[in-house]
C-alpha positions in Angstrom: 137.9 94.0 116.4 137.1 94.4 112.7 136.8 98.1 111.9 135.1 97.3 108.5 131.3 97.8 108.6 129.1 94.9 107.7 127.4 94.8 104.3 124.1 95.3 106.0 125.4 98.4 107.9 126.9 99.8 104.7 123.7 99.4 102.7 121.6 101.0 105.5 124.0 103.8 105.9 123.7 104.7 102.2 119.9 104.6 102.5 119.9 106.8 105.6 122.3 109.2 104.0 120.2 109.5 100.8 117.1 110.0 103.0 118.8 112.8 104.9 119.9 114.5 101.7 116.5 114.2 100.0 114.2 114.9 102.8 115.8 116.2 106.0 118.4 118.8 105.1 116.0 120.7 102.7 113.6 121.4 105.5 116.1 121.9 108.4 115.6 125.6 108.5 111.8 125.4 108.2 111.7 123.0 111.3 114.0 125.3 113.2 111.8 128.3 112.5 108.6 126.4 113.3 109.8 125.1 116.7 111.3 128.5 117.7 108.1 130.4 116.9 106.4 131.1 120.3 103.0 130.5 118.6 104.0 126.9 118.0 105.3 126.0 121.5 104.8 122.3 122.2 103.3 121.7 118.7 104.9 119.0 116.6 105.8 120.3 113.1 103.6 118.4 110.6 106.6 117.5 108.4 107.9 115.3 111.2 105.1 112.8 111.0 105.2 112.9 107.2 108.9 112.0 107.2 108.4 109.3 109.8 106.0 107.6 107.4 108.4 107.9 104.5 111.2 106.4 106.6 109.0 103.6 107.8 107.9 102.8 104.2 111.6 102.5 103.2 112.4 100.2 106.1 114.6 102.7 107.9 112.8 102.2 111.2 113.7 101.2 114.8 117.3 100.7 113.6 118.6 101.0 117.1 117.1 97.7 118.5 119.6 94.9 118.5 119.2 91.3 117.5 117.9 90.2 120.9 114.7 92.3 120.3 113.7 90.7 117.1 111.2 91.0 115.4 110.8 94.5 116.7 114.0 96.1 115.2 116.3 95.8 112.3 118.5 93.2 114.1 121.7 95.3 114.0 124.4 95.1 116.6 125.5 98.2 118.4 128.6 98.3 116.2 126.5 98.1 113.0 124.2 100.8 114.3 127.0 103.2 115.1 127.5 104.8 111.6 123.7 105.1 111.1 123.3 107.0 114.4 126.3 109.2 113.5 124.6 110.1 110.2 121.3 110.9 112.1 123.3 113.1 114.6 124.2 115.6 111.9 120.7 117.1 112.4 119.5 117.4 116.0 116.0 116.1 115.4 116.7 113.6 112.6 116.8 110.5 114.9 113.1 110.8 115.6 112.4 110.5 111.9 113.8 106.9 112.0 112.1 106.2 115.4 115.6 106.2 117.0 115.4 109.2 119.4 115.8 109.5 123.1 114.2 108.9 125.6 112.0 106.6 123.6 114.9 104.3 122.6 115.8 103.5 126.2 112.2 103.2 127.2 111.4 100.8 124.4 114.3 98.6 125.5 113.0 98.7 129.1 109.5 97.7 128.0 110.7 95.0 125.6 113.0 93.5 128.3 111.0 94.0 131.5 107.4 94.8 130.5 104.5 92.4 130.7 102.5 91.4 127.6 99.9 93.9 128.6 102.6 96.7 128.9 103.9 95.8 125.5 100.5 95.8 123.9 99.5 99.1 125.5 102.8 101.1 125.2 105.6 99.3 123.5 103.8 98.5 120.3 102.6 102.1 119.8 106.2 103.3 120.6 107.6 100.9 118.0 105.1 102.3 115.5 106.1 105.8 116.3 102.5 106.7 117.3 103.3 107.9 120.8 106.2 109.3 122.9 107.4 108.6 126.4 109.5 110.0 129.3 112.0 108.6 131.8 111.8 110.3 135.2 114.8 109.7 137.5 116.6 112.9 138.5 115.2 115.2 141.2 115.8 118.8 142.1 116.2 118.3 145.9 119.1 115.8 145.8 122.3 115.1 143.9 120.8 112.6 141.5 124.1 111.6 139.9 124.0 109.3 142.9 120.7 107.5 142.2 120.6 106.1 145.7 119.7 109.7 146.8 116.3 109.5 144.9 113.5 110.5 147.3 110.4 109.8 145.3 108.3 107.2 147.2 106.4 104.3 145.7 104.2 102.7 148.4 102.0 99.7 148.0 98.4 100.2 148.9 96.3 97.1 148.2 96.1 96.5 144.4 97.8 99.9 143.7 101.0 101.8 144.3 100.9 105.4 145.4 103.7 107.6 144.0 104.8 110.9 145.6 107.8 113.1 144.7 109.3 115.7 142.4 111.3 115.1 139.2 113.1 117.3 136.8 114.8 117.2 133.4 112.0 114.9 132.5 112.5 114.9 128.8 109.6 114.8 126.4 106.9 115.5 129.0 105.6 118.4 126.9 105.2 116.4 123.7 101.5 116.2 123.0 102.0 112.6 121.9 103.4 111.4 125.2 101.4 108.6 126.8 103.7 106.9 129.4 106.3 107.9 132.0 108.8 105.4 133.5 109.4 106.7 137.1 112.2 105.6 139.4 111.5 105.9 143.2 112.0 104.0 146.5 109.7 101.2 147.6 111.8 100.3 150.7 114.1 102.9 152.1 115.3 100.4 154.8 116.6 97.9 152.3 120.2 97.5 151.1 121.4 100.7 149.4 121.0 99.4 145.9 117.8 97.4 146.6 115.6 100.3 147.7 114.7 101.6 144.2 112.0 100.4 141.9 110.6 101.5 138.5 107.0 102.0 137.8 104.9 102.9 134.8 102.7 106.0 135.2 100.3 106.6 132.3 100.1 110.2 131.0 97.0 112.0 132.4 97.2 110.2 135.7 95.5 112.2 138.5 98.1 114.0 140.7 100.7 114.3 138.0 101.5 118.0 137.5 104.1 119.7 135.2 105.4 122.6 137.2 107.6 124.4 134.6 109.7 124.0 131.5 113.5 123.7 131.9 115.3 125.3 129.0 118.7 124.1 127.7 120.9 127.2 127.4 117.6 129.1 127.2 116.2 126.9 124.4 112.9 125.2 125.3 113.6 122.2 123.0 110.0 122.4 121.7 108.0 120.4 121.0 109.4 117.8 123.4 110.8 119.9 126.2 112.2 119.1 129.6 110.0 119.6 132.6 110.0 119.8 136.4 107.1 117.6 137.5 105.3 116.9 140.8 103.6 113.6 141.6 101.1 113.9 144.4 99.4 110.7 145.5 99.5 109.3 142.0 97.8 105.9 142.0 98.7 103.2 139.5 97.8 99.5 139.4 100.3 97.3 141.2 101.1 95.4 138.0 102.6 98.6 136.6 105.7 98.0 138.7 108.5 96.7 136.5 110.3 93.4 137.3 109.6 93.7 141.1 110.4 95.8 144.1 114.0 96.6 144.6 115.0 96.0 140.9 115.2 99.7 139.9 119.0 99.8 139.7 119.1 96.6 137.7 116.8 98.1 135.1 118.6 101.5 135.1 121.9 99.9 134.3 120.4 98.0 131.5 118.8 101.1 130.1 121.6 103.7 130.5 124.4 101.8 128.8 122.8 101.8 125.3 121.4 105.2 125.8 124.8 106.7 126.6 126.4 105.0 123.6 123.6 106.3 121.3 124.2 109.9 122.4 127.9 109.5 121.7 127.2 108.1 118.2 125.0 111.1 117.4 127.5 113.6 118.9 130.2 112.3 116.5 127.9 113.1 113.6 127.3 116.6 115.0 131.0 117.2 115.4 131.7 115.9 111.9 129.1 118.3 110.4 130.6 121.2 112.5 134.0 120.5 111.0 132.6 120.3 107.5 130.9 123.7 107.9 134.0 125.2 109.3 136.1 124.0 106.3 133.6 125.5 103.9 133.5 128.7 105.8 137.2 129.4 106.1 137.9 128.5 102.5 135.3 131.0 101.2 135.9 133.9 103.7 138.4 136.7 103.1 139.9 138.7 105.9 142.9 141.0 105.8 143.5 140.2 102.2 143.6 136.4 102.3 141.4 133.4 102.9 140.9 132.6 106.5 141.9 129.0 105.7 145.5 130.3 105.0 146.0 131.2 108.7 148.1 128.6 110.6 145.8 128.8 113.6 142.8 127.9 111.6 144.6 124.9 110.0 145.7 123.8 113.4 142.1 124.0 114.7 140.9 121.8 111.7 143.8 119.3 112.2 143.0 119.0 115.9 139.3 118.6 115.2 139.6 115.9 112.6 142.0 114.0 114.8 139.7 114.2 117.8 136.7 113.2 115.9 138.4 110.1 114.5 139.7 109.2 117.9 136.2 109.5 119.4 134.7 107.6 116.5 137.1 104.6 116.9 136.7 104.7 120.7 132.9 104.6 120.3 133.1 101.7 117.8 135.3 99.8 120.2 132.9 100.4 123.0 130.0 99.3 120.8 131.8 96.1 120.0 132.5 95.5 123.7 128.8 96.1 124.5 127.8 93.7 121.8 130.1 90.9 123.0 130.3 91.4 126.8 127.1 93.3 127.8 126.6 96.4 130.0 128.3 95.3 133.2 131.6 94.0 131.7 131.9 96.9 129.3 131.2 99.7 131.8 134.8 100.9 131.5 134.4 101.4 127.8 131.1 103.1 128.2 132.6 105.5 130.8 135.4 106.4 128.4 133.2 107.4 125.6 130.8 109.3 127.9 133.7 111.3 129.2 135.4 111.8 125.9 132.8 112.3 123.1 130.6 115.1 124.4 133.6 117.2 125.4 135.1 116.6 121.9 131.9 117.6 120.2 131.6 120.7 122.3 135.2 121.8 121.5 134.9 121.1 117.8 131.6 123.0 117.6 133.2 125.9 119.5 136.1 126.1 117.1 133.7 126.1 114.2 131.6 128.8 115.8 134.7 130.9 116.2 135.6 130.5 112.6 132.2 131.9 111.6 132.5 135.0 113.7 129.3 136.6 114.8 127.1 134.4 112.6 128.5 131.4 114.4 126.3 132.1 117.5 123.2 133.0 115.5 120.4 130.8 114.2 121.8 130.7 110.6 123.8 127.5 111.1 123.2 124.4 113.3 126.4 125.1 115.2 124.7 126.5 118.3 122.4 123.5 118.5 125.3 121.1 118.2 127.3 123.0 120.8 124.3 123.0 123.2 123.6 119.3 122.7 127.2 118.4 123.5 127.2 120.6 126.6 124.0 119.0 127.8 125.4 115.5 127.3 128.2 116.3 129.7 125.6 116.3 132.4 122.8 114.0 131.0 123.1 110.3 131.9 125.5 111.2 134.7 128.0 114.1 134.8 131.6 113.8 133.6 132.9 113.8 137.2 130.9 110.7 138.2 132.1 108.7 135.2 135.7 109.8 135.7 135.6 108.9 139.4 134.2 105.4 138.6 136.6 104.8 135.7 139.6 105.9 137.8 138.6 103.6 140.6 138.1 100.7 138.2 141.5 101.3 136.5 143.3 101.4 139.8 141.7 98.1 140.7 142.6 96.5 137.4 146.2 97.6 137.6 146.7 96.4 141.1 145.1 93.1 140.4 147.4 92.7 137.4 
């Protein structure tokens, strides 16, 4: 694998970095204050739409979509996209500015790959333009959804329609006022083979019988304006042609969606960890305690040394996984995807934790982005499958590989 970035990637990285410096960092505190004001709950800060238009005008748009989705995206490989996503990850909300934020990225790939021409016209094209948002509804409160075969939501054919019933939670972006479409995973045939029972269906926002029960906060943060909700679907009727790919194809779609989604999270987390380290270095060099700079303490230097080593290890592992995904696809590179999903969120959480400790009391306050970086990393150790599931699957795969020689 060549660890040198392509000329195209280097050029775009410089443009993204300049955009962040000129437009994103200067308003970071303003966006935080706006989204954490109770009066603005579930309201999109006006600066977001303004910056999206600026990014689109500069061609810094849909950078995540690989070559196979041309002409929709920038035509980058996952490896080429990795440093761009890392740069965006330095600010929690920045990816949206470039139309590269979850869950829309995965949903756009699903619609591009599996949607009909009508689906693409109605939902994919507005998503690609950044005009609407979307949600992906898979996990459920009643069952251990890390095993997706446990999903209980029913999708039953009734003439020219499907009727959907069930409960979902951690349904990201359901509170966003721009949300227009939900991709829902459920069972069309509970009697079929274990991995052929599930299907995915498109449920338009505003459908009768779709009810948001409550907001789920991440470490007590509502993540406004997008949010995460617990929802109830009661006899929700949608046209039969809203079923994606066909009955029993839900697992196939999920595996295609989750691979890139996991790797994008890891790319962004590396950016968050790198920023936490930089903030830590500036803090310890400028702070005096007990008559000397904090940076002169051996324990602090050890924390910085460990952090920079762990970040670079995670960065190279993620680049390797990106290269594998580009060359071999989701199925063959699942070991690499599992490795980064296990490694990167924990690394980011630990680096952010060390940085918070070096700041003292202010490290857990709203005056730095460190608490947001920490919370994002902690969430990602559960989102898209908890650490334990990935470790179990990876361990099983390694044993098989070793024994088979």
